C-alpha positions as CSV (number, residue, x, y, z in Angstrom):
1,M,-70.4,-185.0,-153.1
2,N,-69.7,-187.9,-151.0
3,G,-66.1,-188.0,-152.4
4,E,-65.7,-184.3,-151.5
5,N,-66.7,-184.9,-147.9
6,D,-64.1,-187.8,-147.7
7,R,-61.4,-185.4,-148.8
8,R,-62.4,-182.8,-146.2
9,R,-62.4,-185.5,-143.4
10,A,-59.0,-186.8,-144.6
11,W,-57.3,-183.3,-144.4
12,P,-57.7,-182.7,-140.7
13,A,-56.4,-186.2,-139.9
14,N,-53.3,-185.5,-142.0
15,Q,-53.0,-182.1,-140.5
16,R,-53.2,-183.5,-137.0
17,T,-50.5,-186.0,-137.9
18,L,-48.2,-183.3,-139.2
19,W,-48.6,-181.3,-136.0
20,Q,-47.9,-184.4,-134.0
21,Y,-44.6,-184.8,-135.8
22,V,-43.7,-181.1,-135.4
23,C,-44.4,-181.2,-131.7
24,L,-42.5,-184.4,-131.3
25,G,-39.6,-182.9,-133.2
26,L,-39.6,-179.8,-130.9
27,V,-39.7,-181.9,-127.8
28,I,-36.9,-184.1,-129.0
29,G,-34.8,-181.1,-130.2
30,A,-35.3,-179.1,-127.0
31,G,-34.7,-182.1,-124.6
32,P,-30.9,-182.2,-124.8
33,T,-30.5,-178.4,-124.2
34,G,-31.4,-178.8,-120.5
35,C,-29.1,-181.8,-120.1
36,A,-25.7,-180.0,-120.2
37,P,-23.2,-181.5,-117.8
38,P,-22.2,-179.3,-114.8
39,A,-19.0,-177.4,-115.0
40,L,-16.0,-179.4,-113.8
41,Y,-14.4,-176.4,-112.2
42,Q,-15.7,-173.1,-110.7
43,W,-13.5,-170.4,-112.4
44,G,-15.4,-167.5,-110.8
45,E,-13.6,-164.2,-111.1
46,Y,-10.2,-165.7,-112.0
47,E,-10.0,-163.9,-115.4
48,D,-10.7,-160.6,-113.7
49,S,-7.9,-161.2,-111.2
50,L,-5.5,-161.8,-114.0
51,Y,-6.6,-158.7,-115.8
52,R,-6.2,-156.6,-112.6
53,R,-2.8,-158.0,-111.8
54,Y,-1.2,-157.9,-115.3
55,V,-3.0,-155.0,-117.1
56,K,-4.1,-152.6,-114.4
57,E,-1.2,-153.6,-112.0
58,D,-3.7,-153.7,-109.1
59,I,-2.3,-156.4,-106.9
60,A,-4.7,-155.8,-104.0
61,G,-7.7,-156.0,-106.4
62,A,-6.3,-159.1,-108.0
63,E,-5.8,-160.8,-104.6
64,A,-9.4,-160.0,-103.6
65,Y,-10.8,-161.5,-106.8
66,L,-8.5,-164.6,-106.5
67,R,-9.5,-165.1,-102.9
68,E,-13.2,-164.8,-103.9
69,T,-12.7,-167.4,-106.7
70,L,-11.1,-169.8,-104.2
71,V,-13.8,-169.5,-101.7
72,A,-16.6,-169.9,-104.3
73,A,-14.8,-172.9,-105.9
74,E,-14.3,-174.6,-102.6
75,L,-17.9,-174.3,-101.8
76,K,-19.5,-175.2,-105.1
77,S,-17.1,-177.6,-106.9
78,R,-13.4,-178.3,-107.4
79,V,-10.8,-175.5,-107.5
80,P,-9.4,-175.1,-111.0
81,P,-5.9,-176.2,-111.7
82,G,-3.2,-173.5,-110.9
83,V,-5.4,-171.3,-108.8
84,Y,-4.0,-172.5,-105.5
85,A,-0.5,-172.0,-106.9
86,D,-1.3,-168.5,-108.3
87,Y,-2.7,-167.4,-104.9
88,G,0.4,-168.9,-103.3
89,F,2.6,-166.8,-105.5
90,L,0.7,-163.7,-104.5
91,L,1.2,-164.6,-100.9
92,Y,4.9,-165.2,-101.5
93,R,5.2,-161.8,-103.2
94,R,3.5,-160.2,-100.2
95,G,6.0,-161.9,-97.8
96,D,3.6,-164.5,-96.4
97,Y,5.9,-167.5,-96.9
98,A,3.9,-169.8,-94.6
99,G,0.7,-169.1,-96.5
100,A,2.5,-169.5,-99.8
101,M,3.8,-172.9,-98.9
102,E,0.4,-173.9,-97.7
103,K,-1.2,-173.0,-101.0
104,F,1.5,-174.7,-102.9
105,D,0.9,-177.8,-100.9
106,Q,-2.8,-177.6,-101.5
107,E,-2.1,-177.4,-105.3
108,K,0.2,-180.4,-105.0
109,R,-2.5,-182.4,-103.2
110,A,-5.3,-181.3,-105.6
111,F,-3.3,-181.9,-108.8
112,P,-0.6,-184.6,-108.4
113,E,0.8,-183.8,-111.8
114,S,2.1,-180.5,-110.3
115,A,3.8,-182.2,-107.4
116,V,7.3,-181.8,-108.8
117,L,7.0,-178.0,-109.4
118,M,5.2,-177.3,-106.2
119,S,7.7,-179.3,-104.1
120,K,10.5,-177.3,-105.8
121,L,8.8,-174.0,-104.9
122,I,8.3,-175.1,-101.3
123,E,11.9,-176.2,-101.1
124,R,13.1,-172.8,-102.5
125,I,11.0,-170.9,-99.9
126,Q,12.4,-173.1,-97.1
127,Q,16.0,-172.5,-98.3
128,Q,15.3,-168.8,-98.5
129,Q,14.1,-168.7,-94.9
130,V,17.2,-170.7,-93.7
131,T,19.7,-168.4,-95.6
132,G,17.9,-165.3,-94.4
133,G,16.4,-164.2,-97.7
134,A,19.3,-164.7,-100.1
135,T,18.6,-167.2,-102.8
136,E,21.4,-169.3,-104.0
137,Q,22.3,-168.7,-107.7
138,T,24.3,-171.0,-109.8
139,G,28.0,-170.0,-109.9
140,V,27.6,-167.2,-107.4
141,P,29.1,-167.8,-104.0
142,A,26.9,-167.2,-100.9
143,G,29.2,-164.2,-100.0
144,G,28.1,-162.1,-102.9
145,V,30.3,-161.1,-105.9
146,Q,31.2,-163.5,-108.7
147,P,35.0,-163.9,-109.2
């Protein structure tokens, strides 16, 4: 009988150790889930703006979503690459050349790797303003018809 009592006492100790391992495993396993790094960029409604512009052909709605994305990204974190340039392109299409050049310049400052392209776009807008809206094409004289 004494041997039987020893076995009964040994079982709860083993059971307690098993539960300790299970709880420890759960704590270790759940720990990294709350440690995800914050997002590098705030994309916001950018995908919706692209959808509205290219699928629904709703330029006004796309511009609103893009403006909302820019404001949210500037407040929370860094603006994603290309968003300033995309908004600048929308401003250009609307005829706001000064606003477009400003956004292209912001893209150039935020992402130096885009400096060559953004500088070229700013230069093209400036040329277009000087020539009165006509862009210079390769091989086509400024007067109009190709010989």
